LUMMISE-740053 format. One record per atom (N, C-alpha, C, CB): residue in one letter; x, y, z. Coordinates in steps of 0.1 Angstrom, whole numbers, plus 5000, padded with zeros to 4 digits. Each point is the difference from the previous one (the first is absolute). Glycine has a CB too. Example, Ala and Ser with C-alpha at 12.3 -4.5 7.8 and 13.67 -1.06 7.14 Angstrom:
<recs>
a513249435078a499150125000a500950125000a498149885012s501550234981s500950115000s499250115008s501249944978
</recs>
This chain:
<recs>
m956063065008m500350064991m499750165011m499449794974e501750285025e499750105011e499450144994e502049915015t497450164996t498750094997t500550134995t498449905017f501250174978f500550154998f499650125014f499449944970d501750065039d499650095011d500650124997d499849845015i499550254986i500750194997i500850035009i498150104992k501749855022k501450015010k500949944999k499050045013r501249874977r501649964996r500850034988r499349845010l499450284984l501050094987l500850115005l498349984982q502949975012q501450105001q500050094985q501849815015w498650334991w500350104986w501349985001w498250205000t502249824981t500849984997t500550164997t499349734996r499650365002r500150125005r499250095002r501449964993e498350075018e498750085007e499850154993e500449885026p497750124971p500350115000p499850155004p500249834990k499850285012k499650125013k498849995004k501350174993s497949795002s498649985007s498949884997s500450254999y499249675010y499649874996y498949955013y502449944984q496749995013q499549955012q499549835000q499450265004l501449675005l499849855000l498849945009l502449984996g496350014999g498349975010g500749875001g497250134990q501749775015q499749855000q499949914985q498950075022n500349984971n499750004984n500150104989n498949875010q502150234995q499950104991q501650065003q497050055001i503849984981i500950075003i499850084993i501349895007v498850314994v500650064994v500750124999v498949884996i501650144987i501350085001i499750084992i501549885006e499450284997e499650104997e501550044990e498150055024t501849934967t501250034992t500850134994t498949814995q502450165002q500650115005q500850044986q500249945028p499650224968p500349964981p501649985002p498050174983h502249795003h501349934990h500449885009h501250244989t497849685011t500349895009t499549844991t499550195027d501449704965d499649934992d500849885001d499150174987l500449685007l501149954995l500349934987l500050005022w501050044970w500149984990w501849984999w497450124994q503049834994q501350004999q500349984983q500449905028r500950214969r500050004987r499850014987r500349975014t498949944980t498949964989t499650104992t499349855014y501150224977y499650094992y499750125002y499649844993y499850185023y500750165006y501050005003y498450065009h502449864994h501450004998h500150045020h500550124965f498749905039f500650085018f499349885009f499850354998q500949645014q499849895010q499550105014q502249784989n496450155018n499350075006n499949915009n499050154985d501049825023d500049925011d499450025017d501849964983n497550135017n499750025013n498749995003n501650135001a497249834994a499249995007a499549935011a500250064984p498649945028p499949945011p499649874992p499550185019v501149734985v500049835000v499749915015v501850044980l497249925022l499149945012l499349844998l499550275004q501949685002q499749854996q500249875009q500750114980l498949785021l499949905004l501449894997l497450084998t502949875006t501149924999t499949805004t501150285006t498949684981t499849864999t500949924998t498450054994e501649805008e500649914995e498949934987e501649985026e497150034983e498949964989e500349984985e498850135015e501549804977e500049954984e499150004995e501249895002y497650085000y498750044992y499150025007y500549904983f498650195017f499350105007f499350104992f501649975017s497150114984s499650104993s499350115015s499449824972f500950265018f500250165009f498850084994f503150045002v495650015007v499050074995v499950125005v499149814995v500750314999v499950135010v499050124989v503149965016k496550084996k498850094987k500950185007k496249804999t504150254988t500250165000t499050124999t501849904992s498750175013s498450094999s501350154998s497249845024f502650254969f500650114995f499550174992f501349755001d499050335003d499750094998d500850094990d499049955019s501949984974s500850054990s499950124990s500349805005k500250314991k499750114992k500850024990k499150085017h502349894987h501250054989h501149904996h499650225010r500649764978r500549944989r501449915012r499050234974f500749665022f500749855003f500049995019f501950014972d496950055035d500049975016d498949854997d500250315016q500149644993q500049854998q500249945016q501350024973c497849845026c500349945011c499649814998c499550275013g501249674997g499849854994g500649945009g500150034977v500449875015v500649875009v501549984992v497349835007v503350104999v501150014999v501249885005v498850225000v501949714993v501249915006v501650084999v498449774990y501850255020y501450095000y500849975012y499150204986l501849735000l501349895006l501250105007l499649794979d500550325007d501450095005d499850094990d501849845011s499550294983s499050124995s500349914985s500350325018e500449594980e499849974980e499249864998e502750114991n496449855020n499249874999n498950015005n501749875000w497550194992w498549985007w498950014993w500850085018l497949934983l498950024990l499250025005l500549914987k498550185007k498950095007k498649994992k501950175009a496449874993a499049984996a499450145003a500149735002s499650324992s499150095003s498950114986s502149985021i497650114987i499150104989i501050114998i497349965008e502950094984e500950184999e499050084990e502949925000y496650185010y499650124997y501150044984y499050065032e499649954955e500550084994e499550174998e500549764994n498250215002n499850134999n497849975006n502950114973e496050025025e499049955002e499549944990e499850145015n500449774976n499449944998n500349814996n499350284997f502249745008f500149835000f501350005011f499149914970q501250005032q500949925011q501049904993q498150015017h502849924984h500949905004h499849875007h500950184998l498249704998l500349915006l501149954997l498249985003g502849985009g501449924993g501049955009g499850134983s501449835013s500849935010s501350014992s498149845012v502450164994v501850045000v500949835008v499650385008v501149574984v500549965003v501850014999v497649924999t503550055015t501050084991t501149865008t499350374997n501649604993n500849885002n501450045000n498449874990h502450155019h501750074997h499750114996h501449824992g498250285021g499750154990g499750054986g501350015014y497749894982y499250074987y498749985002y501649964983s497550125014s498750005002s499149994987s500750125019d498149864985d499249984984d498850045008d501049784982w498050305012w498750025003w499449974989w500250165015a498349734989a499049944990a498450095007a501549694994t497950364995t498850085004t498549934990t501850255006t497449825002t498950014990t499450175007t499449664995e499850364998e499350135001e498749965007e501150124979i498249945027i499049985009i499350125005i501249825006s497350234999s499750124999s500750095014s497849914985a502650215014a500150115011a499349975014a500050154980d498449805018d498849995010d500749885007d497650084986i503049835011i500649925008i500550035012i500349914984k498950095029k501050025012k500349915012k499550204994e500349685005e500249865005e500749904991e497950055011m502849854997m500449894989m500649865010m500850204978w498549715020w500849895008w500949934991w498149975017y502849984992y501449944991y500449865004y501050234999r499249674997r500249855004r501449984995r497549914998l503350085013l501749914995l500049895006l501650185000s499049734991s500349914999s501649934999s497550054993r502549895015r501449924999r500249874996r500350125014r500449844978r500849855001r500949994999r499149924994g501650065012g501650045006g500950114992g499949755007q500650224978q500750184998q499050074992q502749964999d496449934997d498850104990d498850025006d500749914981f498350205013f499150075004f499050054996f501350015006r497449984993r499050074994r499450115011r499449794982v500350345010v499250055005v498650024991v502150105014e496649954994e498750034997e499150095006e500449824995n498950255000n499250085001n498749995000n501550074994s497550015015s498549975001s499550115005s500249765002t498850294993t499250144999t498949915011t500450174970d499349755035d499249925014d500449955014d499249944982g502349995013g500249905010g500049934999g499750065009v499149894977v499649855003v500649914987v497650095015t502449974973t500649984985t501350044997t497950044994f502849935006f501950054999f499949954985f501649965028k499050104969k500750024984k501749984999k497950204995q502349754995q501749955000q500450144993q500149694995m501250385018m500350184994m501549914987m499550265035r501249664979r501449944989r500849895009r500750264988i499649665007i501049905005i501850004998i497649874995c503050125016c501450074998c500449935008c499950234995h501749805000h501549935011h500150115008h501749844984l499350085026l500850075009l501549995004l497849995007a502950014985a501549954999a500449965016a500850184976q498649925029q500950005015q499049965012q501750214993a497349734999a498749975014a500249865002a497850164993t503249805014t500449845004t499850025014t501949914982g497450015023g499649985017g499750095008g501349854999k498650245004k499550045014k499850204988k501849775031i496850234967i500050164994i499750115006i499449914985a500250185013a499150075010a499150104987a502050005027f496549984981f499250024985f498950115012f500149694978g499250445015g498850075004g499650124995g500449905016i499750174990i499450144991i500950114997i497949985012y501650124978y501350115000y498650124998y502949854986a497650295016a499450094988a500850134999a497649925005c502150164985c500950045002c499850174986c501349705014s499250384986s499650104986s501550084995s497250075012p503049904976p501149984995p500450184991p499449664999e499650465006e499650094996e500050045008e499349974985n500950165017n499450145009n498149965006n501850224979s498249715028s498949955006s499849925008s499650034985s499149995023s500249905014s498449954997s502050145023f497549724987f498749944996f500049935012f499849984974i498849985035i500049915008i499649854997i499950195011a500549704990a500449904993a499249885015a502850124981r496349805016r499749935010r499849874995r499350185013f501249735000f499949854995f499249925006f502050014994t497049915004t499349905009t499849894997t499250145008d500049754998d499749904993d501249895001d498350164985f502549835021f501349965000f500149865000f500650195011e499449694984e500149885000e501149884993e497850115003m502149805003m501749904997m499949925001m501350075006g498449814989g499649864997g500849864988g497850175008e501249784990e501149894992e500150074985e499249715014c501450224981c500450084989c499149984992c502150005002q497250104990q498349994990q500449964985q498650225013w503049834986w500549964983w500449884999w501050204996k498449684999k499949865001k501449954988k496750005007e503849915003e501049904989e499850024985e499949825017h500950214971h499950024990h499449824996h502050264999d497049724992d499949864997d500049994987d498849955018g501650114969g499849994981g501749945000g497950274988q502449805002q501349914992q501349985012q499650154971e500649755025e501449975010e501150054999e499449825002p501450255007p501650034996p500449894991p500750115022d500349964972d501549964989d500449915010d501050244986
</recs>
């Protein structure tokens, strides 16, 4: 199993302002940056900064801690599997107002996005995520302490065959900007165990 080495990360889109340290990545978002395709809102936006590691590992788990000072609607930072403009998944907290935020995920297959969310307090300013891959299937979990993780979503990416890229992203879809910090990077054996229930048809 390969390790997560910050020095091997590559920008899909590079932000105007960022810092890469030995164990920390800091991104300052730019206004009107986002990842979204078509569904409901009808618009397409594919200009968020994405920093990823390419791997052929089909079974792994990736963990990262996010810290952020977002204050404007839809400001977000989190984990991403970005294959191309029409095939990707992301998970993050999206700021809504001074009372609540949306902890959620977006899965985009063949150019159409969805958005699954739950409301959490606007006071939360850091979150761990664990992204696990089993072939073309993925599980996203979140944690407030980096120890106990809770499942957010299981999904399938139709184009996630063989080599993929995964990592982090941050963006501000409206006219705003904030600082996103990423630390506590880990990559290891898949923590999403093989299903041991009902046999497939």
